[in-house]
N, C-alpha and C positions, 0 to 999 in steps of 0.2 A: 710342852705346851704350857702358859700358864691354863692354869684350870679357873673359870670366870671370866676372861680376858674381854675388853671392850674394842671390836672393829668400828673405822671411823663409820659413825654416823650423826652429822649434828644435829641435834634437835631431836633426836630417836631415842626411842626409851625401846631397848632389845631385850628386856623381860617385859614386855607389856600385861602379862597375864599375874605378873609379879606386883606391876605398879600401881594397878588396879582391882586386884582381888582380894578383898578385906571382908574379915567374917564382919558381919552387920555388929557385934556386940562389941568387938574391941574398937580401939584406936586405930585410926587408919594409918598408913604409911608416911610419916615426917615429908612435905615437898623441899625436895634439895634447892639449893639457892643455884640460880643460873650459872656464876659462876662455879659453881664445883661443879653440876651435872647439869643436865639440858635432855628434858624429856620432849615427847611429840605434845603437839597441840592436845588429841585425843585424852593423854593421859591427864596432862592439867586438867582439864574438863572432869574426869571422873574422880580427880582428888578431891577437886571442889564440891562437885555432889558430894563425897563421903564426909568430907569434914564438916559440908552443912550438915547431913545426917545426922552426926556426930553432935554436932551442937544442939541442934533441936532435941535430942535424944538425954543428952547429958549435962547441958547448960556448959554458959558462955565461960570461957578464961582466954586469958591472954593469948596464951602458945597456942590454942586451938585456933584464935582468930588472925594470928599471923598464919598457921599454916592453912587457913582457908583462905585469906588474901594474897598469901603468894601464887596458890594457886588460880586465883582467879586474876591474879596480874598476869602470870604467863600464858594465861587463855585468854586474854585480849577484854576480861570485865575492868577495866581500869577504875571508874568510878567506883565500883563494889569493894574493891581490892584498899581504897581509899577511905573506905568507911570502914572496912573490917579494921586497919590500922588505926584508925580515931578510936575505936570501940576498946580495943585491945590496950587502948594508952589509959581510956575512960578509968578501965577496970583497973587496970594495974599498974598505976603510976610508976613504979620502980623497977618494973622488968625493963631490963637493958634492951631483949629481942624485941619487944613492942615498939620500944622506943625508937629503936635505929630502923626497924622496916617503915614504920609512920613516917619519918622522918626521909628515907627512900623515896616511900610516895611523894609528899612534896616536892621534892627533886624533880623526882622523875614528869609528875602533873602538872606540877606551878613554878618549875623552876628555880625551886629552894628557898633562899630568905633566912631571916632571922628566924625565924619556928623551928626551921631546920635542923639550924647551928646549934640553939637550946636542945633540941630534943637528942642530937648526937653527943654535944658536951655533956650533959647527963648521962646517956647510957656508957659514954667512954669513965668518967667518974664513978658509978655504982658498978662495972665490970669494964677494968682497963685491958681487959684481954679477948676484948668481943671484936675481933676481927673483922665482920659485918660491919659495925660502928664506925671503926678506924678507915677503913677502905671508903666505906661513903662521905667520912668527912673530908677523906683527899677529895675525892671528886669534887665536892661541893667549894673546898677553897682551891681547885685549880679551876672553876667554872667563873670564880669571883676575882681570877687574876693574882690570888696571893701564894706564890710559889712559894715561900719559906716556911709558911705554916704548913702546905701542902708535903716539903720535903723533912718536914719536924714529925708529921703524924705519920708519912711512910717509913720514918727511920725506928717508928714505937713498933710500926708493924714487921719491921725488920728485926729488932730485939727481941723481938717476941716468937721470934721463928713462930709466925703465923702463914708466912710462905712456906711451901712444903721445900725438901730438898730436889726434886724433879723439876719443879718450878723456878727455884734459885740456878740450879744451873742451865736452865733454858737460859733465863735471865741474863747469867753469865756469857755465854756463847753467843746472843744474841750481840753482848756489846765489844768483847774481846778482840774480834780481828777488824775491827770499826777503825776506818781512817782517823787520824787528828783530828778534834772539832767538828766531826762528823753531825750532820742531824738526820736523826732515824724516826721514819713515820712508822707507828703501830696503829692498833688498829681496836683491840677489844682491853677488857681487864686483865689478863694473862700476861699479854705481851706490853702491858702499857705501866702497870702499878708493880711488876716484876723486878725491872729495869730500874725503875725510879727507886725501890726499896732497896735495891744491893750500892747504887750510887750513893741513896742517904746514910746506907747504914754501913759500908765496910769503905765509902770512898774512892768506888772503885769506877774508872772512867766517869771522872764528873766533867771531862771536855766534850761528851755526848750530847746533844739535845736532844732527849726522847719527847715527840710530840705528836699527840693521839687527834688523830686527821677526824674525829668526830667532834672534838671539842676545838675545835678550828673555824667553827661555826659559831662560836660565843666570842663576842668582841673582845670582852675584859679578860681573855686568857689568851687573843691573838695580843692585846696593847701589851700585857704583862711578857709576852715572849719579847717583843720589839724592846723595852724598854731595859730588858735584861741582856738580849744579844745584839750589839751594833749590829750585825752584818744582815739583823733579820728586819733590822727598824727602814730602811730603804727599800728593801725587798720586796713586791708584791703588796708595796703602801695601797691599800685601796682607795678608789674615785671616787666611790660613794659611801654612805655610813652604814648600808648592806653590803659592802662586796666580802667584807672580813666574812660574810655567812656560807660563803664558797668555796670549802676548801680547796678543792679541785684547783680553782684558779692562782691562790695562793701556793700551793706548792709547785704547780708549772712555773711560775713566777721566779721561784727559791731556784729550781732547777736550770729556769734559764739565765737567770742573773750567774749563776755557777761560783759563787764566791765562795763555797764552802762544800765539800763533798755533801751529796745527797744521799740517804741509802733509806729505801721502802723493807720494813718488815715481810718477810714472805708469808706472813700472818695476813697481809693486807691484799684482797682481792684487786687489782691495779686493773682490770677491766671493769671489774664492779665500778670504781670509784670513777673510771671513765680517763684514766690515765693511759697515754700510748708514748711515754718515754724512749727515746731510741739514742744511744743503744741503754739496754738496761740488761747489765751483768750478774748473775747471780754469783755473792761469794758466803756460802754457807746458809746462814738464815737470811740474807738480806739481798734486797736488787739494790746494786748500783746503779745510782739515777743520773750523777751530776758528778764530775771529777773523773779522774783516771782510775782506772781500775785495776786489780791483779790480775793475773794469769788464771788459766783454770787449774793449774799443778801448783798453785799455792793456794789457791782457794780449797783444793782438796786437802794440801797440807793442813792449813788450815780447822778444817773438823775433823781431821784426822790427829794431829799432835797437840793440839789447841785446844779443842772442846772438849767438855765434860761429858761424858755419856753414859758412865756407868749409871747413873741412877735412873736411866731411861729404862733401863731393866731389873731393877730391886726389888726381889721379891720379898723384903721386908717392908715397901710401902703398902696401903692400903687400896689401891686401885679401885675396887671396886665400890670404892665409899666415893670417887670422886668422877670425874670426869677429863682426866688432865691425858689420858688416849689419845685423844683427839689432838692433843697439842703432840705429843712426842711422833705423830704421825708426818709433822712436820720436817724431821730430820728424816723420816725415810725419802720422803718427795725429794729433798734438798741435795741426800745423795745420790738418786738416781739421775736425778739431772746432771749431776758434778760426772758421774760415773760416764755418761754418753757427750760429754764436750771433747771437744778436739784442745788436745794438747795435754790432756791428762795419762800420765804413764800408765800401764799395763800393769804396774803394782799398786798405783794408788786408785786405780778403777777397781780392782780386785779386793782391795782393802774397803772399799766405799761400799763395795756391796755386801760385803760379809756382814759387815756393821748395821747395813739397815735390812736383811733377812734376819739378826738376831733380833732387833725391835720389831720387825713387823710380826714374827713369831713371836713374840714374847707378848704383843697385845693382841694376836690374833688379827690382823689386818688385814682386808682384802689384797692389798698388793703382795701380800706372802707368798704365793704361788711364781707371782712373774719375778719378782727378786730372785727366788731360788733358781729359776730358769734364765737367769741371765747371768749369777754366781756357778752356775754348771759351765759354762762356756770360759771361765775362768780356771779350768780345771780344780774349782773347789767343790768339797761336798757338805 
């Protein structure tokens, strides 16, 4: 069992004492970006208090203010976070972290615009390897409907190896088995920007249209998708100017039209989105909700024979510095569901459970005991 593994706790700080216990004279713990590791609200509040006290004692610096602002943002102090970001840029106009953080605040709270774009481009010019600035810049381009600029930015993300190997492989696995010309609905940063970067950097599965359902609330993004993809032009055409702000209505219309295969990533909570597609057939890391699906055995073979899974249990990767274990848990849940489907051969079922058990054990997941109990019924040890 991997020492220090992270179980599946979204938004939870597993070592709360370590997160908040800081010597009053030393610098507090750096506040991780949400896409790297999510803590619980109490931890962010504690970190915000620690950084505030640190600044009062040692004076302002851009790095300290960015940490304070990030903790404030994630704990819900939105205006305070924006003020901290602005002050960080005032203190150190050439600090790339301060520039990208303040730009992110502007995008989140004010919707973006030229000011955020200038800040991000300046950050990128100073530090071309600043992954935070590049990802945020890609978000801004997508929000403004500039799909080509977003792709070019994400190609840089890929080329500079900003996306880790486990996340690259997860993106590859999301795309590899999709039908030709599929639409893939995604949810957050990891399941959106990783496949988009893979498409841009490797020209891998460019036929798949990766669509973030949160961004479907942005009319410029929806308009750009329609202009680029003919089958989306008429499908789900909004009846009013604000209809494009209802992601569920758009997705339901695409499913109803069935002009292309529509798939929803397993990282998306379909029930939370309010979708109840019938049928919804799981095929590895996605649900097929429009178009003819593959059989249960074919889905099992896809996961077992075509997925890149070795990186999910890579001892050399610094798992404890990220929150990617909660991404890897999607493999376990998907394999469990596939193993329980009718039509999966006994051999494939046992292989799926064996893979799921290995990943669950490596990451200390709460499903580990359950998977191992099922695995024993296959005659495995």
